[in-house]
Backbone atoms as SQL, in Angstrom:
CREATE TABLE atoms (id INTEGER PRIMARY KEY, chain TEXT, resi INTEGER, resn TEXT, atom TEXT, x REAL, y REAL, z REAL);
INSERT INTO atoms VALUES
  (1, 'A', 1, 'MET', 'N', -19.727, 8.386, 9.249),
  (2, 'A', 1, 'MET', 'CA', -18.966, 8.204, 8.089),
  (3, 'A', 1, 'MET', 'C', -19.132, 9.277, 6.989),
  (4, 'A', 2, 'ASP', 'N', -19.942, 10.359, 7.360),
  (5, 'A', 2, 'ASP', 'CA', -20.088, 11.375, 6.417),
  (6, 'A', 2, 'ASP', 'C', -18.899, 12.136, 6.033),
  (7, 'A', 3, 'ASP', 'N', -17.893, 12.129, 6.878),
  (8, 'A', 3, 'ASP', 'CA', -16.691, 12.825, 6.474),
  (9, 'A', 3, 'ASP', 'C', -15.586, 11.859, 5.940),
  (10, 'A', 4, 'PHE', 'N', -15.900, 10.625, 5.636),
  (11, 'A', 4, 'PHE', 'CA', -14.916, 9.751, 5.172),
  (12, 'A', 4, 'PHE', 'C', -14.774, 9.990, 3.655),
  (13, 'A', 5, 'ASP', 'N', -13.561, 10.163, 3.167),
  (14, 'A', 5, 'ASP', 'CA', -13.330, 10.344, 1.811),
  (15, 'A', 5, 'ASP', 'C', -12.391, 9.215, 1.255),
  (16, 'A', 6, 'PRO', 'N', -13.013, 8.301, 0.396),
  (17, 'A', 6, 'PRO', 'CA', -12.166, 7.162, -0.012),
  (18, 'A', 6, 'PRO', 'C', -11.055, 7.566, -0.865),
  (19, 'A', 7, 'THR', 'N', -11.203, 8.704, -1.656),
  (20, 'A', 7, 'THR', 'CA', -10.104, 9.159, -2.470),
  (21, 'A', 7, 'THR', 'C', -8.876, 9.561, -1.590),
  (22, 'A', 8, 'GLU', 'N', -9.137, 10.252, -0.483),
  (23, 'A', 8, 'GLU', 'CA', -8.121, 10.600, 0.454),
  (24, 'A', 8, 'GLU', 'C', -7.460, 9.318, 1.098),
  (25, 'A', 9, 'MET', 'N', -8.252, 8.318, 1.364),
  (26, 'A', 9, 'MET', 'CA', -7.789, 7.172, 1.988),
  (27, 'A', 9, 'MET', 'C', -6.774, 6.411, 0.994),
  (28, 'A', 10, 'VAL', 'N', -7.186, 6.278, -0.240),
  (29, 'A', 10, 'VAL', 'CA', -6.312, 5.663, -1.255),
  (30, 'A', 10, 'VAL', 'C', -5.038, 6.501, -1.423),
  (31, 'A', 11, 'ALA', 'N', -5.145, 7.798, -1.442),
  (32, 'A', 11, 'ALA', 'CA', -3.973, 8.648, -1.543),
  (33, 'A', 11, 'ALA', 'C', -2.990, 8.430, -0.365),
  (34, 'A', 12, 'ARG', 'N', -3.557, 8.267, 0.820),
  (35, 'A', 12, 'ARG', 'CA', -2.726, 7.940, 2.027),
  (36, 'A', 12, 'ARG', 'C', -1.969, 6.636, 1.862),
  (37, 'A', 13, 'PHE', 'N', -2.529, 5.618, 1.210),
  (38, 'A', 13, 'PHE', 'CA', -1.886, 4.445, 1.001),
  (39, 'A', 13, 'PHE', 'C', -0.750, 4.546, 0.000),
  (40, 'A', 14, 'LYS', 'N', -0.966, 5.408, -1.092),
  (41, 'A', 14, 'LYS', 'CA', 0.109, 5.748, -1.959),
  (42, 'A', 14, 'LYS', 'C', 1.224, 6.387, -1.307),
  (43, 'A', 15, 'GLU', 'N', 0.918, 7.316, -0.371),
  (44, 'A', 15, 'GLU', 'CA', 2.027, 8.027, 0.318),
  (45, 'A', 15, 'GLU', 'C', 2.751, 6.921, 1.309),
  (46, 'A', 16, 'ARG', 'N', 2.035, 6.044, 1.835),
  (47, 'A', 16, 'ARG', 'CA', 2.677, 5.037, 2.714),
  (48, 'A', 16, 'ARG', 'C', 3.582, 4.175, 1.868),
  (49, 'A', 17, 'ALA', 'N', 3.220, 3.832, 0.683),
  (50, 'A', 17, 'ALA', 'CA', 4.073, 3.000, -0.159),
  (51, 'A', 17, 'ALA', 'C', 5.336, 3.729, -0.501),
  (52, 'A', 18, 'ALA', 'N', 5.215, 5.032, -0.787),
  (53, 'A', 18, 'ALA', 'CA', 6.396, 5.781, -1.116),
  (54, 'A', 18, 'ALA', 'C', 7.264, 5.937, 0.096),
  (55, 'A', 19, 'ALA', 'N', 6.702, 6.060, 1.321),
  (56, 'A', 19, 'ALA', 'CA', 7.474, 6.226, 2.534),
  (57, 'A', 19, 'ALA', 'C', 8.240, 4.891, 2.843),
  (58, 'A', 20, 'VAL', 'N', 7.629, 3.754, 2.523),
  (59, 'A', 20, 'VAL', 'CA', 8.355, 2.488, 2.796),
  (60, 'A', 20, 'VAL', 'C', 9.568, 2.452, 1.915),
  (61, 'A', 21, 'LYS', 'N', 9.485, 2.935, 0.686),
  (62, 'A', 21, 'LYS', 'CA', 10.604, 2.923, -0.256),
  (63, 'A', 21, 'LYS', 'C', 11.733, 3.819, 0.348),
  (64, 'A', 22, 'LYS', 'N', 11.478, 4.903, 1.048),
  (65, 'A', 22, 'LYS', 'CA', 12.413, 5.821, 1.582),
  (66, 'A', 22, 'LYS', 'C', 12.878, 5.396, 2.900),
  (67, 'A', 23, 'ARG', 'N', 12.275, 4.443, 3.570),
  (68, 'A', 23, 'ARG', 'CA', 12.606, 4.014, 4.909),
  (69, 'A', 23, 'ARG', 'C', 14.051, 3.617, 5.058),
  (70, 'A', 24, 'ASN', 'N', 14.733, 4.209, 5.966),
  (71, 'A', 24, 'ASN', 'CA', 16.140, 3.800, 6.287),
  (72, 'A', 24, 'ASN', 'C', 16.196, 2.522, 6.999),
  (73, 'A', 25, 'LEU', 'N', 17.275, 1.795, 6.711),
  (74, 'A', 25, 'LEU', 'CA', 17.475, 0.566, 7.319),
  (75, 'A', 25, 'LEU', 'C', 18.136, 0.705, 8.672),
  (76, 'A', 26, 'PRO', 'N', 17.528, 0.227, 9.697),
  (77, 'A', 26, 'PRO', 'CA', 18.095, 0.394, 11.043),
  (78, 'A', 26, 'PRO', 'C', 19.394, -0.348, 11.240),
  (79, 'A', 27, 'PRO', 'N', 20.192, -0.041, 12.224),
  (80, 'A', 27, 'PRO', 'CA', 21.410, -0.699, 12.350),
  (81, 'A', 27, 'PRO', 'C', 21.327, -2.053, 12.958),
  (82, 'A', 28, 'VAL', 'N', 20.826, -2.976, 12.150),
  (83, 'A', 28, 'VAL', 'CA', 20.578, -4.431, 12.595),
  (84, 'A', 28, 'VAL', 'C', 21.270, -5.244, 11.628),
  (85, 'A', 29, 'GLY', 'N', 21.630, -6.441, 12.020),
  (86, 'A', 29, 'GLY', 'CA', 22.339, -7.336, 11.104),
  (87, 'A', 29, 'GLY', 'C', 21.735, -8.721, 11.151),
  (88, 'A', 30, 'GLY', 'N', 22.164, -9.588, 10.305),
  (89, 'A', 30, 'GLY', 'CA', 21.764, -11.034, 10.266),
  (90, 'A', 30, 'GLY', 'C', 20.354, -11.202, 10.013),
  (91, 'A', 31, 'ASP', 'N', 19.727, -12.065, 10.915),
  (92, 'A', 31, 'ASP', 'CA', 18.268, -12.475, 10.786),
  (93, 'A', 31, 'ASP', 'C', 17.392, -11.262, 10.973),
  (94, 'A', 32, 'GLU', 'N', 17.740, -10.387, 11.879),
  (95, 'A', 32, 'GLU', 'CA', 16.878, -9.244, 12.068),
  (96, 'A', 32, 'GLU', 'C', 16.837, -8.298, 10.892),
  (97, 'A', 33, 'ARG', 'N', 17.967, -8.171, 10.239),
  (98, 'A', 33, 'ARG', 'CA', 18.019, -7.359, 8.980),
  (99, 'A', 33, 'ARG', 'C', 17.245, -7.971, 7.898),
  (100, 'A', 34, 'ALA', 'N', 17.305, -9.293, 7.695),
  (101, 'A', 34, 'ALA', 'CA', 16.448, -9.985, 6.767),
  (102, 'A', 34, 'ALA', 'C', 14.963, -9.814, 7.023),
  (103, 'A', 35, 'LEU', 'N', 14.580, -9.975, 8.237),
  (104, 'A', 35, 'LEU', 'CA', 13.236, -9.782, 8.693),
  (105, 'A', 35, 'LEU', 'C', 12.744, -8.424, 8.323),
  (106, 'A', 36, 'PHE', 'N', 13.525, -7.422, 8.699),
  (107, 'A', 36, 'PHE', 'CA', 13.179, -6.040, 8.460),
  (108, 'A', 36, 'PHE', 'C', 12.928, -5.789, 6.968),
  (109, 'A', 37, 'ILE', 'N', 13.867, -6.287, 6.145),
  (110, 'A', 37, 'ILE', 'CA', 13.704, -6.098, 4.678),
  (111, 'A', 37, 'ILE', 'C', 12.582, -6.840, 4.177),
  (112, 'A', 38, 'ALA', 'N', 12.215, -8.014, 4.643),
  (113, 'A', 38, 'ALA', 'CA', 11.099, -8.785, 4.230),
  (114, 'A', 38, 'ALA', 'C', 9.810, -8.018, 4.580),
  (115, 'A', 39, 'GLN', 'N', 9.718, -7.444, 5.781),
  (116, 'A', 39, 'GLN', 'CA', 8.588, -6.783, 6.249),
  (117, 'A', 39, 'GLN', 'C', 8.360, -5.471, 5.401),
  (118, 'A', 40, 'ALA', 'N', 9.408, -4.760, 5.093),
  (119, 'A', 40, 'ALA', 'CA', 9.429, -3.595, 4.310),
  (120, 'A', 40, 'ALA', 'C', 8.784, -3.930, 2.881),
  (121, 'A', 41, 'GLN', 'N', 9.243, -5.061, 2.218),
  (122, 'A', 41, 'GLN', 'CA', 8.780, -5.421, 0.993),
  (123, 'A', 41, 'GLN', 'C', 7.203, -5.746, 1.014),
  (124, 'A', 42, 'THR', 'N', 6.791, -6.386, 2.128),
  (125, 'A', 42, 'THR', 'CA', 5.428, -6.750, 2.245),
  (126, 'A', 42, 'THR', 'C', 4.593, -5.447, 2.448),
  (127, 'A', 43, 'ASP', 'N', 5.114, -4.614, 3.348),
  (128, 'A', 43, 'ASP', 'CA', 4.391, -3.279, 3.591),
  (129, 'A', 43, 'ASP', 'C', 4.237, -2.484, 2.261),
  (130, 'A', 44, 'PHE', 'N', 5.350, -2.400, 1.452),
  (131, 'A', 44, 'PHE', 'CA', 5.267, -1.674, 0.161),
  (132, 'A', 44, 'PHE', 'C', 4.160, -2.332, -0.711),
  (133, 'A', 45, 'GLN', 'N', 4.278, -3.592, -0.867),
  (134, 'A', 45, 'GLN', 'CA', 3.321, -4.372, -1.691),
  (135, 'A', 45, 'GLN', 'C', 1.837, -4.088, -1.315),
  (136, 'A', 46, 'ASP', 'N', 1.564, -4.262, 0.013),
  (137, 'A', 46, 'ASP', 'CA', 0.174, -3.978, 0.549),
  (138, 'A', 46, 'ASP', 'C', -0.280, -2.569, 0.271),
  (139, 'A', 47, 'PHE', 'N', 0.560, -1.554, 0.676),
  (140, 'A', 47, 'PHE', 'CA', 0.245, -0.178, 0.471),
  (141, 'A', 47, 'PHE', 'C', 0.089, 0.193, -0.958),
  (142, 'A', 48, 'ALA', 'N', 0.961, -0.310, -1.773),
  (143, 'A', 48, 'ALA', 'CA', 0.867, 0.017, -3.305),
  (144, 'A', 48, 'ALA', 'C', -0.294, -0.522, -3.897),
  (145, 'A', 49, 'ILE', 'N', -0.744, -1.745, -3.516),
  (146, 'A', 49, 'ILE', 'CA', -1.888, -2.422, -4.074),
  (147, 'A', 49, 'ILE', 'C', -3.113, -1.555, -3.732),
  (148, 'A', 50, 'ILE', 'N', -3.312, -1.220, -2.495),
  (149, 'A', 50, 'ILE', 'CA', -4.481, -0.376, -2.086),
  (150, 'A', 50, 'ILE', 'C', -4.351, 0.953, -2.693),
  (151, 'A', 51, 'GLY', 'N', -3.143, 1.540, -2.775),
  (152, 'A', 51, 'GLY', 'CA', -2.941, 2.858, -3.371),
  (153, 'A', 51, 'GLY', 'C', -3.320, 2.889, -4.874),
  (154, 'A', 52, 'ASP', 'N', -3.353, 1.801, -5.530),
  (155, 'A', 52, 'ASP', 'CA', -3.724, 1.746, -6.985),
  (156, 'A', 52, 'ASP', 'C', -5.174, 1.324, -7.138),
  (157, 'A', 53, 'ALA', 'N', -5.894, 1.157, -6.066),
  (158, 'A', 53, 'ALA', 'CA', -7.293, 0.698, -6.158),
  (159, 'A', 53, 'ALA', 'C', -8.225, 1.810, -6.712),
  (160, 'A', 54, 'GLU', 'N', -9.174, 1.369, -7.483),
  (161, 'A', 54, 'GLU', 'CA', -10.340, 2.156, -7.848),
  (162, 'A', 54, 'GLU', 'C', -11.290, 1.949, -6.693),
  (163, 'A', 55, 'HIS', 'N', -12.005, 2.979, -6.349),
  (164, 'A', 55, 'HIS', 'CA', -12.985, 2.841, -5.189),
  (165, 'A', 55, 'HIS', 'C', -14.355, 3.303, -5.495),
  (166, 'A', 56, 'GLU', 'N', -15.352, 2.791, -4.754),
  (167, 'A', 56, 'GLU', 'CA', -16.731, 3.174, -4.851),
  (168, 'A', 56, 'GLU', 'C', -17.247, 3.072, -3.445),
  (169, 'A', 57, 'LEU', 'N', -18.033, 4.095, -2.992),
  (170, 'A', 57, 'LEU', 'CA', -18.687, 4.158, -1.785),
  (171, 'A', 57, 'LEU', 'C', -20.238, 4.322, -2.070),
  (172, 'A', 58, 'VAL', 'N', -20.918, 3.270, -1.836),
  (173, 'A', 58, 'VAL', 'CA', -22.340, 3.298, -2.020),
  (174, 'A', 58, 'VAL', 'C', -23.109, 2.857, -0.831),
  (175, 'A', 59, 'ASP', 'N', -23.992, 3.651, -0.384),
  (176, 'A', 59, 'ASP', 'CA', -24.813, 3.315, 0.835),
  (177, 'A', 59, 'ASP', 'C', -24.032, 2.791, 2.039),
  (178, 'A', 60, 'GLY', 'N', -22.837, 3.399, 2.212),
  (179, 'A', 60, 'GLY', 'CA', -21.989, 3.116, 3.342),
  (180, 'A', 60, 'GLY', 'C', -21.114, 1.791, 3.111),
  (181, 'A', 61, 'VAL', 'N', -21.073, 1.340, 1.904),
  (182, 'A', 61, 'VAL', 'CA', -20.266, 0.180, 1.598),
  (183, 'A', 61, 'VAL', 'C', -19.170, 0.624, 0.691),
  (184, 'A', 62, 'LEU', 'N', -17.902, 0.495, 1.165),
  (185, 'A', 62, 'LEU', 'CA', -16.736, 0.788, 0.412),
  (186, 'A', 62, 'LEU', 'C', -16.273, -0.472, -0.366),
  (187, 'A', 63, 'THR', 'N', -16.202, -0.304, -1.639),
  (188, 'A', 63, 'THR', 'CA', -15.656, -1.345, -2.524),
  (189, 'A', 63, 'THR', 'C', -14.408, -0.857, -3.164),
  (190, 'A', 64, 'LEU', 'N', -13.330, -1.620, -3.029),
  (191, 'A', 64, 'LEU', 'CA', -12.086, -1.424, -3.738),
  (192, 'A', 64, 'LEU', 'C', -11.928, -2.387, -4.862),
  (193, 'A', 65, 'ARG', 'N', -11.598, -1.882, -6.073),
  (194, 'A', 65, 'ARG', 'CA', -11.408, -2.704, -7.180),
  (195, 'A', 65, 'ARG', 'C', -9.948, -2.705, -7.513),
  (196, 'A', 66, 'ILE', 'N', -9.316, -3.828, -7.506),
  (197, 'A', 66, 'ILE', 'CA', -7.815, -3.871, -7.723),
  (198, 'A', 66, 'ILE', 'C', -7.509, -4.937, -8.822),
  (199, 'A', 67, 'ASP', 'N', -6.969, -4.421, -9.898),
  (200, 'A', 67, 'ASP', 'CA', -6.616, -5.300, -11.045),
  (201, 'A', 67, 'ASP', 'C', -5.188, -5.814, -10.781),
  (202, 'A', 68, 'LEU', 'N', -5.153, -7.103, -10.523),
  (203, 'A', 68, 'LEU', 'CA', -3.841, -7.719, -10.297),
  (204, 'A', 68, 'LEU', 'C', -3.267, -8.366, -11.521),
  (205, 'A', 69, 'ARG', 'N', -3.898, -8.270, -12.607),
  (206, 'A', 69, 'ARG', 'CA', -3.350, -8.847, -13.846),
  (207, 'A', 69, 'ARG', 'C', -2.083, -8.092, -14.291),
  (208, 'A', 70, 'PRO', 'N', -1.148, -8.762, -14.838),
  (209, 'A', 70, 'PRO', 'CA', 0.085, -8.060, -15.279),
  (210, 'A', 70, 'PRO', 'C', -0.250, -7.162, -16.383),
  (211, 'A', 71, 'LYS', 'N', 0.393, -6.039, -16.410),
  (212, 'A', 71, 'LYS', 'CA', 0.212, -5.049, -17.494),
  (213, 'A', 71, 'LYS', 'C', 0.809, -5.651, -18.755),
  (214, 'A', 72, 'ARG', 'N', 0.334, -5.157, -19.867),
  (215, 'A', 72, 'ARG', 'CA', 0.926, -5.693, -21.157),
  (216, 'A', 72, 'ARG', 'C', 2.372, -5.386, -21.216),
  (217, 'A', 73, 'GLY', 'N', 3.117, -6.263, -21.765),
  (218, 'A', 73, 'GLY', 'CA', 4.548, -6.089, -21.862),
  (219, 'A', 73, 'GLY', 'C', 5.330, -6.459, -20.615),
  (220, 'A', 74, 'GLU', 'N', 4.749, -6.842, -19.659),
  (221, 'A', 74, 'GLU', 'CA', 5.427, -7.262, -18.390),
  (222, 'A', 74, 'GLU', 'C', 5.703, -8.725, -18.355);
């Protein structure tokens, strides 16, 4: 784990969240389309949450701190 960089990991999750937003909708319809859209929304949420995390790596233990409280004015 000497070469593990939590800053790079968090950045990759930010990139994944952005990629989900740019993801093209495949030529599917009906229930399959709804499932694809729902999965994309879940993927974006998960990737964005981790992409916004503060991180700490101490003695081989990675801790992600994620504030889920609404921002003021929301």
